[in-house]
CHARMM-style PDB file with segment names, atoms N, HN, CA, C and O in Angstrom:
ATOM      1  N   MET     1     -34.000 216.530-129.595  1.00  0.00      PROA
ATOM      2  CA  MET     1     -34.873 217.536-129.047  1.00  0.00      PROA
ATOM      3  C   MET     1     -34.988 218.679-130.044  1.00  0.00      PROA
ATOM      4  O   MET     1     -34.006 219.090-130.662  1.00  0.00      PROA
ATOM      5  N   THR     2     -36.195 219.177-130.186  1.00  0.00      PROA
ATOM      6  HN  THR     2     -36.993 218.843-129.684  1.00  0.00      PROA
ATOM      7  CA  THR     2     -36.469 220.297-131.073  1.00  0.00      PROA
ATOM      8  C   THR     2     -36.844 221.492-130.213  1.00  0.00      PROA
ATOM      9  O   THR     2     -37.613 221.369-129.259  1.00  0.00      PROA
ATOM     10  N   ARG     3     -36.294 222.651-130.558  1.00  0.00      PROA
ATOM     11  HN  ARG     3     -35.670 222.752-131.333  1.00  0.00      PROA
ATOM     12  CA  ARG     3     -36.575 223.860-129.787  1.00  0.00      PROA
ATOM     13  C   ARG     3     -37.208 224.909-130.692  1.00  0.00      PROA
ATOM     14  O   ARG     3     -36.854 225.052-131.862  1.00  0.00      PROA
ATOM     15  N   PHE     4     -38.165 225.645-130.105  1.00  0.00      PROA
ATOM     16  HN  PHE     4     -38.453 225.529-129.154  1.00  0.00      PROA
ATOM     17  CA  PHE     4     -38.871 226.682-130.841  1.00  0.00      PROA
ATOM     18  C   PHE     4     -38.833 227.986-130.065  1.00  0.00      PROA
ATOM     19  O   PHE     4     -38.978 227.996-128.842  1.00  0.00      PROA
ATOM     20  N   ASP     5     -38.640 229.078-130.773  1.00  0.00      PROA
ATOM     21  HN  ASP     5     -38.522 229.070-131.766  1.00  0.00      PROA
ATOM     22  CA  ASP     5     -38.739 230.411-130.202  1.00  0.00      PROA
ATOM     23  C   ASP     5     -40.193 230.848-130.362  1.00  0.00      PROA
ATOM     24  O   ASP     5     -40.714 230.905-131.475  1.00  0.00      PROA
ATOM     25  N   VAL     6     -40.844 231.159-129.231  1.00  0.00      PROA
ATOM     26  HN  VAL     6     -40.421 231.114-128.327  1.00  0.00      PROA
ATOM     27  CA  VAL     6     -42.253 231.557-129.248  1.00  0.00      PROA
ATOM     28  C   VAL     6     -42.345 232.902-128.520  1.00  0.00      PROA
ATOM     29  O   VAL     6     -42.639 232.933-127.325  1.00  0.00      PROA
ATOM     30  N   PRO     7     -42.099 234.013-129.222  1.00  0.00      PROA
ATOM     31  CA  PRO     7     -41.974 235.317-128.570  1.00  0.00      PROA
ATOM     32  C   PRO     7     -43.228 235.806-127.842  1.00  0.00      PROA
ATOM     33  O   PRO     7     -43.113 236.606-126.913  1.00  0.00      PROA
ATOM     34  N   ASP     8     -44.404 235.356-128.229  1.00  0.00      PROA
ATOM     35  HN  ASP     8     -44.497 234.706-128.983  1.00  0.00      PROA
ATOM     36  CA  ASP     8     -45.636 235.821-127.591  1.00  0.00      PROA
ATOM     37  C   ASP     8     -46.074 234.946-126.417  1.00  0.00      PROA
ATOM     38  O   ASP     8     -47.109 235.222-125.810  1.00  0.00      PROA
ATOM     39  N   MET     9     -45.329 233.915-126.085  1.00  0.00      PROA
ATOM     40  HN  MET     9     -44.488 233.691-126.577  1.00  0.00      PROA
ATOM     41  CA  MET     9     -45.665 233.039-124.955  1.00  0.00      PROA
ATOM     42  C   MET     9     -45.331 233.791-123.665  1.00  0.00      PROA
ATOM     43  O   MET     9     -44.169 234.109-123.413  1.00  0.00      PROA
ATOM     44  N   SER    10     -46.352 234.074-122.849  1.00  0.00      PROA
ATOM     45  HN  SER    10     -47.296 233.816-123.054  1.00  0.00      PROA
ATOM     46  CA  SER    10     -46.099 234.931-121.694  1.00  0.00      PROA
ATOM     47  C   SER    10     -46.731 234.473-120.378  1.00  0.00      PROA
ATOM     48  O   SER    10     -46.510 235.098-119.341  1.00  0.00      PROA
ATOM     49  N   CYS    11     -47.516 233.388-120.404  1.00  0.00      PROA
ATOM     50  HN  CYS    11     -47.696 232.880-121.247  1.00  0.00      PROA
ATOM     51  CA  CYS    11     -48.202 233.004-119.171  1.00  0.00      PROA
ATOM     52  C   CYS    11     -48.517 231.507-119.156  1.00  0.00      PROA
ATOM     53  O   CYS    11     -48.250 230.789-120.120  1.00  0.00      PROA
ATOM     54  N   GLY    12     -49.081 231.065-118.057  1.00  0.00      PROA
ATOM     55  HN  GLY    12     -49.298 231.648-117.274  1.00  0.00      PROA
ATOM     56  CA  GLY    12     -49.446 229.665-117.920  1.00  0.00      PROA
ATOM     57  C   GLY    12     -50.484 229.224-118.933  1.00  0.00      PROA
ATOM     58  O   GLY    12     -50.460 228.077-119.381  1.00  0.00      PROA
ATOM     59  N   HSD    13     -51.394 230.112-119.303  1.00  0.00      PROA
ATOM     60  HN  HSD    13     -51.413 231.044-118.940  1.00  0.00      PROA
ATOM     61  CA  HSD    13     -52.389 229.760-120.316  1.00  0.00      PROA
ATOM     62  C   HSD    13     -51.698 229.461-121.641  1.00  0.00      PROA
ATOM     63  O   HSD    13     -52.063 228.521-122.347  1.00  0.00      PROA
ATOM     64  N   CYS    14     -50.703 230.266-121.967  1.00  0.00      PROA
ATOM     65  HN  CYS    14     -50.406 231.030-121.393  1.00  0.00      PROA
ATOM     66  CA  CYS    14     -49.946 230.056-123.208  1.00  0.00      PROA
ATOM     67  C   CYS    14     -49.273 228.684-123.194  1.00  0.00      PROA
ATOM     68  O   CYS    14     -49.373 227.924-124.157  1.00  0.00      PROA
ATOM     69  N   THR    15     -48.591 228.379-122.098  1.00  0.00      PROA
ATOM     70  HN  THR    15     -48.509 228.996-121.315  1.00  0.00      PROA
ATOM     71  CA  THR    15     -47.881 227.104-122.037  1.00  0.00      PROA
ATOM     72  C   THR    15     -48.838 225.931-122.099  1.00  0.00      PROA
ATOM     73  O   THR    15     -48.533 224.908-122.712  1.00  0.00      PROA
ATOM     74  N   ALA    16     -50.006 226.073-121.461  1.00  0.00      PROA
ATOM     75  HN  ALA    16     -50.253 226.903-120.963  1.00  0.00      PROA
ATOM     76  CA  ALA    16     -51.005 224.997-121.498  1.00  0.00      PROA
ATOM     77  C   ALA    16     -51.532 224.798-122.916  1.00  0.00      PROA
ATOM     78  O   ALA    16     -51.689 223.664-123.369  1.00  0.00      PROA
ATOM     79  N   ALA    17     -51.803 225.898-123.614  1.00  0.00      PROA
ATOM     80  HN  ALA    17     -51.675 226.819-123.246  1.00  0.00      PROA
ATOM     81  CA  ALA    17     -52.324 225.807-124.984  1.00  0.00      PROA
ATOM     82  C   ALA    17     -51.296 225.176-125.920  1.00  0.00      PROA
ATOM     83  O   ALA    17     -51.644 224.360-126.774  1.00  0.00      PROA
ATOM     84  N   ILE    18     -50.036 225.556-125.756  1.00  0.00      PROA
ATOM     85  HN  ILE    18     -49.753 226.219-125.063  1.00  0.00      PROA
ATOM     86  CA  ILE    18     -48.977 225.000-126.593  1.00  0.00      PROA
ATOM     87  C   ILE    18     -48.776 223.521-126.279  1.00  0.00      PROA
ATOM     88  O   ILE    18     -48.633 222.706-127.190  1.00  0.00      PROA
ATOM     89  N   GLY    19     -48.765 223.174-125.004  1.00  0.00      PROA
ATOM     90  HN  GLY    19     -48.881 223.836-124.264  1.00  0.00      PROA
ATOM     91  CA  GLY    19     -48.626 221.770-124.610  1.00  0.00      PROA
ATOM     92  C   GLY    19     -49.757 220.915-125.144  1.00  0.00      PROA
ATOM     93  O   GLY    19     -49.534 219.793-125.601  1.00  0.00      PROA
ATOM     94  N   LYS    20     -50.972 221.443-125.087  1.00  0.00      PROA
ATOM     95  HN  LYS    20     -51.153 222.354-124.716  1.00  0.00      PROA
ATOM     96  CA  LYS    20     -52.135 220.706-125.597  1.00  0.00      PROA
ATOM     97  C   LYS    20     -52.032 220.517-127.111  1.00  0.00      PROA
ATOM     98  O   LYS    20     -52.330 219.440-127.629  1.00  0.00      PROA
ATOM     99  N   ALA    21     -51.612 221.562-127.813  1.00  0.00      PROA
ATOM    100  HN  ALA    21     -51.370 222.437-127.392  1.00  0.00      PROA
ATOM    101  CA  ALA    21     -51.496 221.481-129.272  1.00  0.00      PROA
ATOM    102  C   ALA    21     -50.441 220.460-129.685  1.00  0.00      PROA
ATOM    103  O   ALA    21     -50.656 219.685-130.617  1.00  0.00      PROA
ATOM    104  N   ILE    22     -49.310 220.455-128.999  1.00  0.00      PROA
ATOM    105  HN  ILE    22     -49.135 221.084-128.242  1.00  0.00      PROA
ATOM    106  CA  ILE    22     -48.260 219.487-129.312  1.00  0.00      PROA
ATOM    107  C   ILE    22     -48.711 218.085-128.938  1.00  0.00      PROA
ATOM    108  O   ILE    22     -48.425 217.127-129.655  1.00  0.00      PROA
ATOM    109  N   GLY    23     -49.419 217.961-127.815  1.00  0.00      PROA
ATOM    110  HN  GLY    23     -49.651 218.739-127.232  1.00  0.00      PROA
ATOM    111  CA  GLY    23     -49.937 216.664-127.395  1.00  0.00      PROA
ATOM    112  C   GLY    23     -50.933 216.071-128.383  1.00  0.00      PROA
ATOM    113  O   GLY    23     -51.067 214.851-128.476  1.00  0.00      PROA
ATOM    114  N   ALA    24     -51.628 216.930-129.120  1.00  0.00      PROA
ATOM    115  HN  ALA    24     -51.519 217.921-129.044  1.00  0.00      PROA
ATOM    116  CA  ALA    24     -52.560 216.438-130.132  1.00  0.00      PROA
ATOM    117  C   ALA    24     -51.808 215.813-131.303  1.00  0.00      PROA
ATOM    118  O   ALA    24     -52.317 214.900-131.954  1.00  0.00      PROA
ATOM    119  N   VAL    25     -50.599 216.301-131.573  1.00  0.00      PROA
ATOM    120  HN  VAL    25     -50.186 217.042-131.044  1.00  0.00      PROA
ATOM    121  CA  VAL    25     -49.769 215.751-132.644  1.00  0.00      PROA
ATOM    122  C   VAL    25     -49.066 214.485-132.163  1.00  0.00      PROA
ATOM    123  O   VAL    25     -49.000 213.489-132.885  1.00  0.00      PROA
ATOM    124  N   ASP    26     -48.544 214.532-130.938  1.00  0.00      PROA
ATOM    125  HN  ASP    26     -48.598 215.340-130.352  1.00  0.00      PROA
ATOM    126  CA  ASP    26     -47.819 213.393-130.369  1.00  0.00      PROA
ATOM    127  C   ASP    26     -48.125 213.311-128.870  1.00  0.00      PROA
ATOM    128  O   ASP    26     -47.518 214.027-128.074  1.00  0.00      PROA
ATOM    129  N   PRO    27     -49.059 212.446-128.486  1.00  0.00      PROA
ATOM    130  CA  PRO    27     -49.432 212.324-127.074  1.00  0.00      PROA
ATOM    131  C   PRO    27     -48.264 211.913-126.172  1.00  0.00      PROA
ATOM    132  O   PRO    27     -48.312 212.155-124.965  1.00  0.00      PROA
ATOM    133  N   ALA    28     -47.233 211.308-126.722  1.00  0.00      PROA
ATOM    134  HN  ALA    28     -47.194 211.111-127.702  1.00  0.00      PROA
ATOM    135  CA  ALA    28     -46.087 210.870-125.927  1.00  0.00      PROA
ATOM    136  C   ALA    28     -44.991 211.937-125.839  1.00  0.00      PROA
ATOM    137  O   ALA    28     -43.950 211.698-125.226  1.00  0.00      PROA
ATOM    138  N   ALA    29     -45.211 213.094-126.435  1.00  0.00      PROA
ATOM    139  HN  ALA    29     -46.057 213.288-126.932  1.00  0.00      PROA
ATOM    140  CA  ALA    29     -44.189 214.142-126.457  1.00  0.00      PROA
ATOM    141  C   ALA    29     -43.934 214.694-125.058  1.00  0.00      PROA
ATOM    142  O   ALA    29     -44.836 214.779-124.225  1.00  0.00      PROA
ATOM    143  N   SER    30     -42.689 215.060-124.832  1.00  0.00      PROA
ATOM    144  HN  SER    30     -41.957 214.991-125.509  1.00  0.00      PROA
ATOM    145  CA  SER    30     -42.303 215.756-123.607  1.00  0.00      PROA
ATOM    146  C   SER    30     -42.106 217.219-123.983  1.00  0.00      PROA
ATOM    147  O   SER    30     -41.295 217.542-124.850  1.00  0.00      PROA
ATOM    148  N   VAL    31     -42.861 218.108-123.317  1.00  0.00      PROA
ATOM    149  HN  VAL    31     -43.520 217.845-122.612  1.00  0.00      PROA
ATOM    150  CA  VAL    31     -42.838 219.526-123.668  1.00  0.00      PROA
ATOM    151  C   VAL    31     -42.368 220.339-122.464  1.00  0.00      PROA
ATOM    152  O   VAL    31     -42.892 220.187-121.361  1.00  0.00      PROA
ATOM    153  N   ASP    32     -41.380 221.200-122.683  1.00  0.00      PROA
ATOM    154  HN  ASP    32     -40.955 221.323-123.579  1.00  0.00      PROA
ATOM    155  CA  ASP    32     -40.882 222.084-121.639  1.00  0.00      PROA
ATOM    156  C   ASP    32     -40.961 223.517-122.156  1.00  0.00      PROA
ATOM    157  O   ASP    32     -40.250 223.894-123.087  1.00  0.00      PROA
ATOM    158  N   CYS    33     -41.839 224.309-121.536  1.00  0.00      PROA
ATOM    159  HN  CYS    33     -42.417 224.003-120.779  1.00  0.00      PROA
ATOM    160  CA  CYS    33     -42.002 225.704-121.929  1.00  0.00      PROA
ATOM    161  C   CYS    33     -41.309 226.593-120.907  1.00  0.00      PROA
ATOM    162  O   CYS    33     -41.640 226.544-119.722  1.00  0.00      PROA
ATOM    163  N   ASP    34     -40.356 227.400-121.345  1.00  0.00      PROA
ATOM    164  HN  ASP    34     -40.087 227.439-122.307  1.00  0.00      PROA
ATOM    165  CA  ASP    34     -39.628 228.316-120.476  1.00  0.00      PROA
ATOM    166  C   ASP    34     -40.127 229.733-120.750  1.00  0.00      PROA
ATOM    167  O   ASP    34     -39.829 230.315-121.794  1.00  0.00      PROA
ATOM    168  N   LEU    35     -40.892 230.283-119.800  1.00  0.00      PROA
ATOM    169  HN  LEU    35     -41.134 229.811-118.953  1.00  0.00      PROA
ATOM    170  CA  LEU    35     -41.458 231.615-119.998  1.00  0.00      PROA
ATOM    171  C   LEU    35     -40.403 232.716-119.968  1.00  0.00      PROA
ATOM    172  O   LEU    35     -40.595 233.770-120.575  1.00  0.00      PROA
ATOM    173  N   THR    36     -39.300 232.489-119.276  1.00  0.00      PROA
ATOM    174  HN  THR    36     -39.144 231.633-118.783  1.00  0.00      PROA
ATOM    175  CA  THR    36     -38.253 233.502-119.188  1.00  0.00      PROA
ATOM    176  C   THR    36     -37.580 233.716-120.543  1.00  0.00      PROA
ATOM    177  O   THR    36     -37.393 234.853-120.979  1.00  0.00      PROA
ATOM    178  N   THR    37     -37.219 232.620-121.202  1.00  0.00      PROA
ATOM    179  HN  THR    37     -37.371 231.697-120.848  1.00  0.00      PROA
ATOM    180  CA  THR    37     -36.549 232.717-122.504  1.00  0.00      PROA
ATOM    181  C   THR    37     -37.526 232.638-123.667  1.00  0.00      PROA
ATOM    182  O   THR    37     -37.174 232.923-124.812  1.00  0.00      PROA
ATOM    183  N   ARG    38     -38.771 232.243-123.354  1.00  0.00      PROA
ATOM    184  HN  ARG    38     -39.057 232.011-122.424  1.00  0.00      PROA
ATOM    185  CA  ARG    38     -39.824 232.044-124.371  1.00  0.00      PROA
ATOM    186  C   ARG    38     -39.420 230.990-125.391  1.00  0.00      PROA
ATOM    187  O   ARG    38     -39.645 231.126-126.594  1.00  0.00      PROA
ATOM    188  N   ILE    39     -38.812 229.928-124.857  1.00  0.00      PROA
ATOM    189  HN  ILE    39     -38.629 229.818-123.880  1.00  0.00      PROA
ATOM    190  CA  ILE    39     -38.378 228.797-125.667  1.00  0.00      PROA
ATOM    191  C   ILE    39     -39.209 227.582-125.282  1.00  0.00      PROA
ATOM    192  O   ILE    39     -39.428 227.316-124.100  1.00  0.00      PROA
ATOM    193  N   VAL    40     -39.668 226.852-126.283  1.00  0.00      PROA
ATOM    194  HN  VAL    40     -39.491 227.067-127.243  1.00  0.00      PROA
ATOM    195  CA  VAL    40     -40.371 225.587-126.077  1.00  0.00      PROA
ATOM    196  C   VAL    40     -39.453 224.478-126.577  1.00  0.00      PROA
ATOM    197  O   VAL    40     -39.060 224.462-127.743  1.00  0.00      PROA
ATOM    198  N   ALA    41     -39.120 223.559-125.688  1.00  0.00      PROA
ATOM    199  HN  ALA    41     -39.440 223.572-124.740  1.00  0.00      PROA
ATOM    200  CA  ALA    41     -38.280 222.415-126.042  1.00  0.00      PROA
ATOM    201  C   ALA    41     -39.174 221.178-126.074  1.00  0.00      PROA
ATOM    202  O   ALA    41     -39.917 220.916-125.128  1.00  0.00      PROA
ATOM    203  N   VAL    42     -39.098 220.430-127.154  1.00  0.00      PROA
ATOM    204  HN  VAL    42     -38.494 220.643-127.922  1.00  0.00      PROA
ATOM    205  CA  VAL    42     -39.965 219.278-127.341  1.00  0.00      PROA
ATOM    206  C   VAL    42     -39.135 218.040-127.669  1.00  0.00      PROA
ATOM    207  O   VAL    42     -38.306 218.049-128.579  1.00  0.00      PROA
ATOM    208  N   GLU    43     -39.376 216.981-126.907  1.00  0.00      PROA
ATOM    209  HN  GLU    43     -40.049 216.974-126.168  1.00  0.00      PROA
ATOM    210  CA  GLU    43     -38.793 215.670-127.202  1.00  0.00      PROA
ATOM    211  C   GLU    43     -39.924 214.855-127.811  1.00  0.00      PROA
ATOM    212  O   GLU    43     -40.886 214.512-127.125  1.00  0.00      PROA
ATOM    213  N   SER    44     -39.809 214.546-129.098  1.00  0.00      PROA
ATOM    214  HN  SER    44     -39.027 214.826-129.655  1.00  0.00      PROA
ATOM    215  CA  SER    44     -40.905 213.902-129.796  1.00  0.00      PROA
ATOM    216  C   SER    44     -40.400 213.156-131.022  1.00  0.00      PROA
ATOM    217  O   SER    44     -39.389 213.520-131.623  1.00  0.00      PROA
ATOM    218  N   ALA    45     -41.126 212.103-131.378  1.00  0.00      PROA
ATOM    219  HN  ALA    45     -41.948 211.807-130.891  1.00  0.00      PROA
ATOM    220  CA  ALA    45     -40.823 211.372-132.598  1.00  0.00      PROA
ATOM    221  C   ALA    45     -41.505 212.023-133.809  1.00  0.00      PROA
ATOM    222  O   ALA    45     -41.244 211.646-134.951  1.00  0.00      PROA
ATOM    223  N   ALA    46     -42.375 212.998-133.551  1.00  0.00      PROA
ATOM    224  HN  ALA    46     -42.587 213.304-132.623  1.00  0.00      PROA
ATOM    225  CA  ALA    46     -43.099 213.665-134.633  1.00  0.00      PROA
ATOM    226  C   ALA    46     -42.164 214.568-135.431  1.00  0.00      PROA
ATOM    227  O   ALA    46     -41.138 215.023-134.926  1.00  0.00      PROA
ATOM    228  N   ASP    47     -42.528 214.814-136.659  1.00  0.00      PROA
ATOM    229  HN  ASP    47     -43.361 214.444-137.069  1.00  0.00      PROA
ATOM    230  CA  ASP    47     -41.782 215.701-137.530  1.00  0.00      PROA
ATOM    231  C   ASP    47     -41.787 217.115-136.945  1.00  0.00      PROA
ATOM    232  O   ASP    47     -42.850 217.615-136.575  1.00  0.00      PROA
ATOM    233  N   PRO    48     -40.628 217.771-136.851  1.00  0.00      PROA
ATOM    234  CA  PRO    48     -40.573 219.125-136.292  1.00  0.00      PROA
ATOM    235  C   PRO    48     -41.490 220.119-136.997  1.00  0.00      PROA
ATOM    236  O   PRO    48     -42.017 221.031-136.361  1.00  0.00      PROA
ATOM    237  N   ASP    49     -41.684 219.954-138.298  1.00  0.00      PROA
ATOM    238  HN  ASP    49     -41.255 219.213-138.815  1.00  0.00      PROA
ATOM    239  CA  ASP    49     -42.589 220.851-139.020  1.00  0.00      PROA
ATOM    240  C   ASP    49     -44.023 220.690-138.538  1.00  0.00      PROA
ATOM    241  O   ASP    49     -44.779 221.661-138.506  1.00  0.00      PROA
ATOM    242  N   MET    50     -44.401 219.477-138.165  1.00  0.00      PROA
ATOM    243  HN  MET    50     -43.787 218.688-138.191  1.00  0.00      PROA
ATOM    244  CA  MET    50     -45.749 219.239-137.636  1.00  0.00      PROA
ATOM    245  C   MET    50     -45.900 219.890-136.259  1.00  0.00      PROA
ATOM    246  O   MET    50     -46.958 220.431-135.938  1.00  0.00      PROA
ATOM    247  N   LEU    51     -44.849 219.836-135.455  1.00  0.00      PROA
ATOM    248  HN  LEU    51     -43.990 219.396-135.716  1.00  0.00      PROA
ATOM    249  CA  LEU    51     -44.879 220.472-134.141  1.00  0.00      PROA
ATOM    250  C   LEU    51     -44.988 221.989-134.287  1.00  0.00      PROA
ATOM    251  O   LEU    51     -45.755 222.634-133.572  1.00  0.00      PROA
ATOM    252  N   LEU    52     -44.217 222.552-135.217  1.00  0.00      PROA
ATOM    253  HN  LEU    52     -43.594 222.028-135.798  1.00  0.00      PROA
ATOM    254  CA  LEU    52     -44.261 223.984-135.475  1.00  0.00      PROA
ATOM    255  C   LEU    52     -45.654 224.405-135.940  1.00  0.00      PROA
ATOM    256  O   LEU    52     -46.179 225.426-135.495  1.00  0.00      PROA
ATOM    257  N   LEU    53     -46.233 223.637-136.813  1.00  0.00      PROA
ATOM    258  HN  LEU    53     -45.807 222.808-137.174  1.00  0.00      PROA
ATOM    259  CA  LEU    53     -47.575 223.924-137.297  1.00  0.00      PROA
ATOM    260  C   LEU    53     -48.585 223.878-136.157  1.00  0.00      PROA
ATOM    261  O   LEU    53     -49.492 224.709-136.107  1.00  0.00      PROA
ATOM    262  N   ALA    54     -48.446 222.928-135.248  1.00  0.00      PROA
ATOM    263  HN  ALA    54     -47.709 222.253-135.289  1.00  0.00      PROA
ATOM    264  CA  ALA    54     -49.361 222.818-134.109  1.00  0.00      PROA
ATOM    265  C   ALA    54     -49.271 224.059-133.228  1.00  0.00      PROA
ATOM    266  O   ALA    54     -50.294 224.577-132.780  1.00  0.00      PROA
ATOM    267  N   ILE    55     -48.058 224.539-132.977  1.00  0.00      PROA
ATOM    268  HN  ILE    55     -47.226 224.118-133.341  1.00  0.00      PROA
ATOM    269  CA  ILE    55     -47.893 225.749-132.167  1.00  0.00      PROA
ATOM    270  C   ILE    55     -48.546 226.939-132.869  1.00  0.00      PROA
ATOM    271  O   ILE    55     -49.237 227.733-132.231  1.00  0.00      PROA
ATOM    272  N   ARG    56     -48.332 227.060-134.154  1.00  0.00      PROA
ATOM    273  HN  ARG    56     -47.770 226.414-134.671  1.00  0.00      PROA
ATOM    274  CA  ARG    56     -48.921 228.172-134.915  1.00  0.00      PROA
ATOM    275  C   ARG    56     -50.441 228.074-134.951  1.00  0.00      PROA
ATOM    276  O   ARG    56     -51.128 229.090-134.844  1.00  0.00      PROA
ATOM    277  N   GLU    57     -50.970 226.868-135.101  1.00  0.00      PROA
ATOM    278  HN  GLU    57     -50.412 226.043-135.188  1.00  0.00      PROA
ATOM    279  CA  GLU    57     -52.421 226.705-135.125  1.00  0.00      PROA
ATOM    280  C   GLU    57     -53.052 226.978-133.757  1.00  0.00      PROA
ATOM    281  O   GLU    57     -54.246 227.262-133.665  1.00  0.00      PROA
ATOM    282  N   ALA    58     -52.247 226.891-132.701  1.00  0.00      PROA
ATOM    283  HN  ALA    58     -51.277 226.660-132.776  1.00  0.00      PROA
ATOM    284  CA  ALA    58     -52.729 227.241-131.362  1.00  0.00      PROA
ATOM    285  C   ALA    58     -52.772 228.762-131.179  1.00  0.00      PROA
ATOM    286  O   ALA    58     -53.268 229.254-130.166  1.00  0.00      PROA
ATOM    287  N   GLY    59     -52.250 229.504-132.166  1.00  0.00      PROA
ATOM    288  HN  GLY    59     -51.847 229.104-132.989  1.00  0.00      PROA
ATOM    289  CA  GLY    59     -52.342 230.952-132.137  1.00  0.00      PROA
ATOM    290  C   GLY    59     -51.055 231.677-131.788  1.00  0.00      PROA
ATOM    291  O   GLY    59     -51.079 232.866-131.473  1.00  0.00      PROA
ATOM    292  N   TYR    60     -49.938 230.977-131.840  1.00  0.00      PROA
ATOM    293  HN  TYR    60     -49.919 230.010-132.096  1.00  0.00      PROA
ATOM    294  CA  TYR    60     -48.657 231.576-131.470  1.00  0.00      PROA
ATOM    295  C   TYR    60     -47.693 231.577-132.633  1.00  0.00      PROA
ATOM    296  O   TYR    60     -47.507 230.562-133.304  1.00  0.00      PROA
ATOM    297  N   GLU    61     -47.081 232.726-132.868  1.00  0.00      PROA
ATOM    298  HN  GLU    61     -47.232 233.551-132.323  1.00  0.00      PROA
ATOM    299  CA  GLU    61     -46.028 232.794-133.873  1.00  0.00      PROA
ATOM    300  C   GLU    61     -44.825 232.066-133.297  1.00  0.00      PROA
ATOM    301  O   GLU    61     -44.493 232.236-132.124  1.00  0.00      PROA
ATOM    302  N   ALA    62     -44.183 231.269-134.108  1.00  0.00      PROA
ATOM    303  HN  ALA    62     -44.453 231.131-135.061  1.00  0.00      PROA
ATOM    304  CA  ALA    62     -43.045 230.479-133.628  1.00  0.00      PROA
ATOM    305  C   ALA    62     -42.088 230.230-134.769  1.00  0.00      PROA
ATOM    306  O   ALA    62     -42.456 230.262-135.944  1.00  0.00      PROA
ATOM    307  N   LYS    63     -40.830 229.976-134.382  1.00  0.00      PROA
ATOM    308  HN  LYS    63     -40.532 229.949-133.428  1.00  0.00      PROA
ATOM    309  CA  LYS    63     -39.844 229.548-135.376  1.00  0.00      PROA
ATOM    310  C   LYS    63     -38.943 228.528-134.732  1.00  0.00      PROA
ATOM    311  O   LYS    63     -38.649 228.594-133.538  1.00  0.00      PROA
ATOM    312  N   ALA    64     -38.507 227.580-135.545  1.00  0.00      PROA
ATOM    313  HN  ALA    64     -38.745 227.527-136.514  1.00  0.00      PROA
ATOM    314  CA  ALA    64     -37.606 226.545-135.060  1.00  0.00      PROA
ATOM    315  C   ALA    64     -36.237 227.151-134.813  1.00  0.00      PROA
ATOM    316  O   ALA    64     -35.787 228.027-135.552  1.00  0.00      PROA
ATOM    317  N   ILE    65     -35.585 226.678-133.771  1.00  0.00      PROA
ATOM    318  HN  ILE    65     -35.951 225.967-133.170  1.00  0.00      PROA
ATOM    319  CA  ILE    65     -34.237 227.122-133.446  1.00  0.00      PROA
ATOM    320  C   ILE    65     -33.304 225.994-133.860  1.00  0.00      PROA
ATOM    321  O   ILE    65     -33.431 224.861-133.397  1.00  0.00      PROA
ATOM    322  N   THR    66     -32.379 226.319-134.724  1.00  0.00      PROA
ATOM    323  HN  THR    66     -32.275 227.240-135.100  1.00  0.00      PROA
ATOM    324  CA  THR    66     -31.421 225.300-135.172  1.00  0.00      PROA
ATOM    325  C   THR    66     -30.157 225.431-134.339  1.00  0.00      PROA
ATOM    326  O   THR    66     -29.710 226.532-134.020  1.00  0.00      PROA
ATOM    327  N   THR    67     -29.596 224.288-134.000  1.00  0.00      PROA
ATOM    328  HN  THR    67     -29.959 223.393-134.260  1.00  0.00      PROA
ATOM    329  CA  THR    67     -28.335 224.280-133.256  1.00  0.00      PROA
ATOM    330  C   THR    67     -27.265 223.670-134.127  1.00  0.00      PROA
ATOM    331  O   THR    67     -27.486 222.663-134.800  1.00  0.00      PROA
ATOM    332  N   ALA    68     -26.125 224.281-134.109  1.00  0.00      PROA
ATOM    333  HN  ALA    68     -25.946 225.100-133.563  1.00  0.00      PROA
ATOM    334  CA  ALA    68     -25.018 223.820-134.956  1.00  0.00      PROA
ATOM    335  C   ALA    68     -24.290 222.662-134.322  1.00  0.00      PROA
ATOM    336  OT1 ALA    68     -23.330 222.147-134.897  1.00  0.00      PROA
TER     337      ALA     68
END
């Protein structure tokens, strides 16, 4: 699972736009957007950099969260 910090994600429209953008990269992706923490968790076979680019191209600043 890949997680992204998306600080400007604040509403249902945001989550829909992000989900659509990720779905364009990987239609089989599972996307969970948490508005409280502003974290997007993605289960996908796609390259994480491609997912990050999709979120950014949807108009949201984002950064990958690495877990140790």
